C-alpha positions in Angstrom: 118.3 136.9 68.3 120.6 134.1 67.0 124.2 135.3 67.1 127.2 133.6 65.4 130.5 134.4 67.2 133.7 134.1 65.2 137.3 134.1 66.4 139.5 133.9 63.3 143.2 133.0 63.9 146.0 132.9 61.3 145.2 129.2 60.6 142.2 128.5 62.8 138.6 129.4 63.3 136.7 129.1 66.6 133.0 129.6 66.5 129.9 129.5 68.7 126.2 129.9 67.8 123.9 131.3 70.5 120.2 131.9 70.9 120.6 135.1 72.9 116.9 135.3 73.8 116.8 131.8 75.4 120.5 132.0 76.6 121.1 128.7 74.8 124.4 127.6 73.2 123.3 125.9 70.0 126.7 124.8 68.6 130.4 125.3 69.1 133.4 124.3 67.1 137.0 124.7 66.0 138.7 124.4 62.6 142.5 124.0 62.6 145.3 124.1 60.1 143.5 126.2 57.5 145.6 126.7 54.4 148.5 124.7 55.7 147.4 121.2 55.0 145.9 118.5 57.1 142.9 120.6 58.1 140.7 119.2 60.9 137.5 120.3 62.5 135.4 119.6 65.6 131.8 120.6 65.8 129.5 120.1 68.8 125.9 120.5 69.5 123.9 119.5 72.6 123.2 116.1 71.1 125.9 115.5 68.5 129.7 115.7 68.0 131.2 115.7 64.5 135.0 115.5 64.0 137.0 114.9 60.9 139.5 116.0 58.3 138.6 118.3 55.4 140.7 120.4 53.1 140.4 124.1 53.7 142.4 126.4 51.4 141.3 129.6 53.1 138.9 130.9 55.8 136.1 131.4 53.4 136.0 127.7 52.7 136.2 126.9 56.5 133.3 129.3 57.3 131.3 127.9 54.4 131.8 124.4 55.8 130.8 125.6 59.3 127.6 127.1 57.9 126.8 123.7 56.2 127.4 121.9 59.6 125.0 124.4 61.3 122.2 123.5 58.7 123.1 119.8 58.2 120.0 117.8 57.5 120.7 115.2 60.2 122.3 117.1 63.1 122.0 120.8 62.1 120.7 123.3 64.7 119.3 125.6 62.0 116.8 125.0 59.3 118.0 128.0 57.3 120.9 130.4 57.5 118.3 133.1 57.5 117.8 132.3 61.2 121.1 133.9 62.0 120.6 137.6 62.9 124.1 138.9 63.2 127.8 137.9 63.5 130.0 139.1 66.4 133.8 139.1 65.7 136.5 139.0 68.4 139.1 141.5 67.2 142.3 141.5 69.1 143.5 145.1 68.5 141.5 148.2 68.0 144.4 150.6 68.7 143.3 154.0 69.9 140.6 154.1 67.2 138.0 152.0 69.0 137.0 152.4 72.6 134.0 150.2 72.2 132.2 147.7 70.0 131.1 148.9 66.5 129.1 147.9 63.5 131.6 146.8 60.8 131.6 148.7 57.5 134.2 149.5 54.9 135.6 152.3 57.0 136.1 150.0 60.0 137.8 147.4 57.8 140.1 150.1 56.4 141.0 151.3 59.9 141.7 147.7 61.0 144.0 147.3 58.1 145.8 150.5 59.0 146.6 149.3 62.5 147.3 145.7 61.7 151.0 146.4 62.1 150.2 146.7 65.9 149.0 143.0 65.9 150.5 141.3 62.9 149.7 137.8 64.2 146.1 138.5 64.9 144.4 141.4 63.1 145.0 140.2 59.5 143.4 136.9 60.4 140.5 138.7 62.1 140.0 140.7 58.9 140.1 137.6 56.7 137.3 136.1 58.8 135.2 139.3 58.5 135.6 139.4 54.7 134.8 135.8 54.4 131.5 135.9 56.3 130.5 139.2 54.5 131.0 137.4 51.2 129.1 134.3 52.2 126.2 136.1 54.0 126.3 139.7 52.7 123.0 140.7 54.2 124.1 140.0 57.8 125.3 142.8 60.1 128.7 142.2 61.5 130.0 143.6 64.8 133.6 144.1 66.0 134.3 143.5 69.7 137.8 144.5 70.7 140.1 142.9 73.2 141.8 146.3 73.7 138.7 148.5 74.1 138.2 147.9 77.9 141.7 149.2 78.5 141.3 152.5 76.6 140.5 154.1 80.0 144.1 153.7 81.2 145.5 157.1 82.2 148.3 158.5 80.1 151.0 157.9 82.8 150.0 154.2 82.8 149.8 153.5 79.1 152.9 155.4 78.0 156.3 153.9 77.7 159.4 156.0 78.6 160.6 156.1 75.0 161.0 159.2 72.8 157.5 160.7 72.6 157.6 160.8 68.8 157.4 157.0 68.7 154.0 157.3 70.3 152.9 160.1 68.1 154.1 158.5 64.9 153.7 154.8 65.4 151.3 154.4 68.3 153.8 152.7 70.6 152.1 152.4 74.0 150.5 149.9 76.3 147.1 148.7 75.0 146.3 145.6 77.1 144.3 142.6 76.0 141.7 140.0 77.4 139.5 143.1 77.8 136.2 141.2 77.4 137.3 138.7 80.1 138.4 141.4 82.6 135.1 143.2 82.0 132.9 140.2 82.5 134.5 138.9 85.8 134.7 142.4 87.3 131.0 142.9 86.7 130.3 139.5 88.2 132.5 140.1 91.2 130.7 143.4 91.9 127.4 141.6 91.6 128.5 138.9 94.1 129.7 141.5 96.5 126.4 143.3 96.3 128.2 146.5 95.1 127.8 148.6 92.0 130.7 147.9 89.6 131.1 151.7 89.5 132.0 151.7 93.2 134.2 148.6 93.2 138.0 148.3 93.1 139.0 144.9 91.8 142.2 143.1 90.6 141.4 140.6 87.9 143.8 137.8 87.0 143.1 136.1 83.6 145.4 133.1 83.8 145.3 130.8 80.8 147.9 129.8 78.3 148.0 133.6 77.8 147.7 135.5 81.0 147.1 139.1 82.1 146.3 141.1 85.2 144.1 144.2 85.4 143.7 146.9 88.0 140.1 148.2 88.0 139.1 151.3 89.9 135.3 152.0 90.1 134.7 149.6 87.3 137.2 151.2 85.0 140.5 149.6 83.8 143.4 151.8 85.1 146.4 149.5 84.5 147.0 146.1 82.9 150.0 143.8 82.5 150.0 143.2 78.8 151.4 146.0 76.7 151.9 146.9 73.0 151.4 143.2 72.4 150.2 140.2 74.5 153.8 139.3 75.2 154.4 141.6 78.2 153.5 141.0 81.8 152.9 137.6 83.6 154.8 134.4 82.9 152.5 132.4 80.5 152.3 129.0 78.9 154.8 129.7 76.1 155.3 133.5 76.5 158.1 135.0 78.6 156.2 138.0 80.0 158.4 140.8 81.3 162.0 140.6 80.1 164.8 143.2 79.6 164.5 144.5 76.1 168.2 143.9 75.5 167.5 140.1 75.7 166.3 140.4 72.0 169.6 142.0 71.0 171.8 139.5 72.9 169.9 136.4 71.6 170.0 137.8 68.1 173.8 138.1 68.3 174.4 134.8 70.1 172.0 132.7 68.1 172.5 134.4 64.7 168.7 135.0 64.5 166.8 138.1 63.4 164.4 140.0 65.7 161.4 138.2 64.3 162.9 134.8 65.1 163.9 135.9 68.6 160.4 137.3 69.2 159.0 133.9 68.1 161.1 132.3 70.8 159.8 134.7 73.4 156.2 134.1 72.3 156.2 130.3 71.5 159.2 128.7 73.3 159.4 130.5 76.6 157.2 130.9 79.7 156.7 127.7 81.7 157.4 125.7 78.6 160.9 127.3 78.3 161.7 126.8 82.0 160.3 123.3 82.3 161.7 122.3 78.9 158.7 120.0 78.4 155.3 121.4 79.5 153.2 124.4 78.8 150.1 122.9 80.4 150.0 123.9 84.0 148.4 120.5 85.0 151.5 118.8 83.8 153.7 121.4 85.6 151.8 120.8 88.9 151.8 117.1 88.4 155.6 117.0 88.2 156.7 119.4 90.9 159.3 116.8 92.0 161.1 117.8 88.8 163.3 120.9 89.7 162.5 122.5 86.3 158.7 122.2 86.8 159.1 123.5 90.4 161.1 126.5 89.1 158.5 127.2 86.4 155.7 127.1 89.0 157.6 129.3 91.4 158.4 131.8 88.7 154.8 132.0 87.5 153.2 132.4 91.0 155.9 134.9 92.1 155.2 137.1 89.1 151.4 137.0 89.9 152.2 138.0 93.5 154.3 141.0 92.3 151.4 142.2 90.1 148.9 141.8 92.9 151.0 143.8 95.2 151.7 146.6 92.7 148.1 146.9 91.7 147.1 147.1 95.4 149.4 150.1 95.6 147.8 151.5 92.4 144.2 151.1 93.7 144.8 152.0 97.3 141.6 150.1 98.4 140.9 146.7 97.0 137.6 145.0 97.4 138.3 141.8 95.6 140.8 139.7 93.6 139.4 137.5 90.9 141.0 134.5 89.3 139.6 133.4 85.9 140.4 131.5 82.7 141.5 127.9 82.5 144.4 128.0 85.0 143.0 130.7 87.2 139.7 128.9 87.6 141.1 125.4 88.1 144.4 125.6 89.9 144.0 125.9 93.7 147.8 125.4 94.2 148.6 128.3 91.9 146.2 130.6 93.7 147.5 129.5 97.1 151.1 130.0 96.2 150.5 133.3 94.5 148.7 134.8 97.5 150.8 133.2 100.2 152.3 135.7 102.7 149.9 138.5 101.8 148.0 138.4 105.0 149.6 141.7 106.0 147.8 143.2 103.0 144.4 141.8 104.1 144.4 138.8 101.9 143.7 135.3 103.4 142.5 132.2 101.6 140.2 129.6 102.9 142.5 126.7 102.1 139.7 124.1 101.9 137.4 126.2 99.7 140.4 127.1 97.5 141.3 123.5 96.9 137.7 122.3 96.6 137.4 124.3 93.3 139.8 121.9 91.6 138.1 120.4 88.6 134.8 122.2 89.4 133.1 125.1 87.7 131.1 127.9 89.2 131.5 131.2 90.9 133.2 130.6 94.3 134.4 132.8 97.2 137.7 131.2 98.3 138.9 133.8 100.8 138.7 133.2 104.5 136.0 135.1 106.6 138.6 137.3 108.2 140.1 138.4 104.8 139.6 142.1 104.2 140.0 141.5 100.5 137.5 139.0 99.0 139.1 136.4 96.6 136.8 134.9 94.0 137.1 132.2 91.3 134.8 133.3 88.5 134.6 131.4 85.2 135.0 133.9 82.4 132.5 134.2 79.5 134.0 136.3 76.8 131.6 135.0 74.3 128.7 136.4 76.3 130.2 139.8 76.2 130.6 139.5 72.4 127.0 138.3 72.1 125.4 141.1 74.2 127.6 143.8 72.5 126.6 142.4 69.1 122.9 142.5 69.9 123.0 146.0 71.4 125.1 147.4 68.5 122.7 145.9 66.0 119.7 147.3 67.9 121.3 150.7 68.2 121.3 150.6 72.1 125.0 150.1 72.7 126.5 152.7 75.0 130.0 151.6 76.1 131.5 148.9 78.3 130.9 150.9 81.5 127.3 152.0 80.9 125.8 149.2 78.7 123.1 147.0 80.3 124.6 143.6 80.5 122.4 140.7 81.6 125.2 139.2 83.7 125.6 142.3 86.0 
């Protein structure tokens, strides 16, 4: 089956086209600045790269243009759009309604609209992408794959906030967690590398990219995660603050004369390592300028927060078989992994310094813990798109079970 994967942002569109049967990436691309002027696109195939500017007034125009690129007479990878068998959509928030991937119909769209207030920056854009492709290719099945679904196994005491209970009953205020497809993928890969069933493995997964989250996985099931109601909570990130005292919002609102939305924008887009360094959100820039006290502080804060979550999740799990670092920073930053795990030898964690640093700039699944380490430490490149593809195929074929029991080829 040929699967088109769409990730619709508020003004962007990421896409990949896969031949699932041959495990071949046919095309990938990104459209930016949709509906805000100065729209640009980048489209890549195995043998061709196409970049340029093109006006896109909405996501429907952007998707229509992408479909034309995929079937272009000179560099297209499809002879006809009829070759596409299904579309898989990354949906950020499924609330408590969806604990797994589902075939999209009018009821699903209505439910997504109902819970859009939980993810106002993401779900409306996801819905726009769904509606656009359904208009352009109405005969194609569409599948929703949710970032939050993997974390719907969290126990009540882990997902509840200590707020008046009515806020949960009436408004759904609770911890949901995100990056679920990434945590799922690397946990299953780590279990495979250890030669253990994922259902018998206790793993801490660290998705460290511009956005970052930690997950405690017991017997293959998510039991705690660092992101909460939104992707703002938890670890220090590229531009997000992570954990802060809630009264910070009130104080900054008063002192800066800004409303809560404006303060939250600061916490989401002007904070994290960018806010501390006052210049960089890219960790490569941070690590390349550690002689600057601001960059050194940003690096120390981020790695310290990771260390705190590792320790707390070890307490939650009791026995930990492996710690996995993934995503752009987690996969490529040996210094970050070394600093974050330094001093944890008493907890059975020891890195092989040479192996850890040898992964810099490389890709591939790597064991970076020392032979004497009781807890294995892996670097595993994530593949969220593969989870979306395989869920899409199994949902369309009617064989989908759930994240725990589905038969994934990468296990």
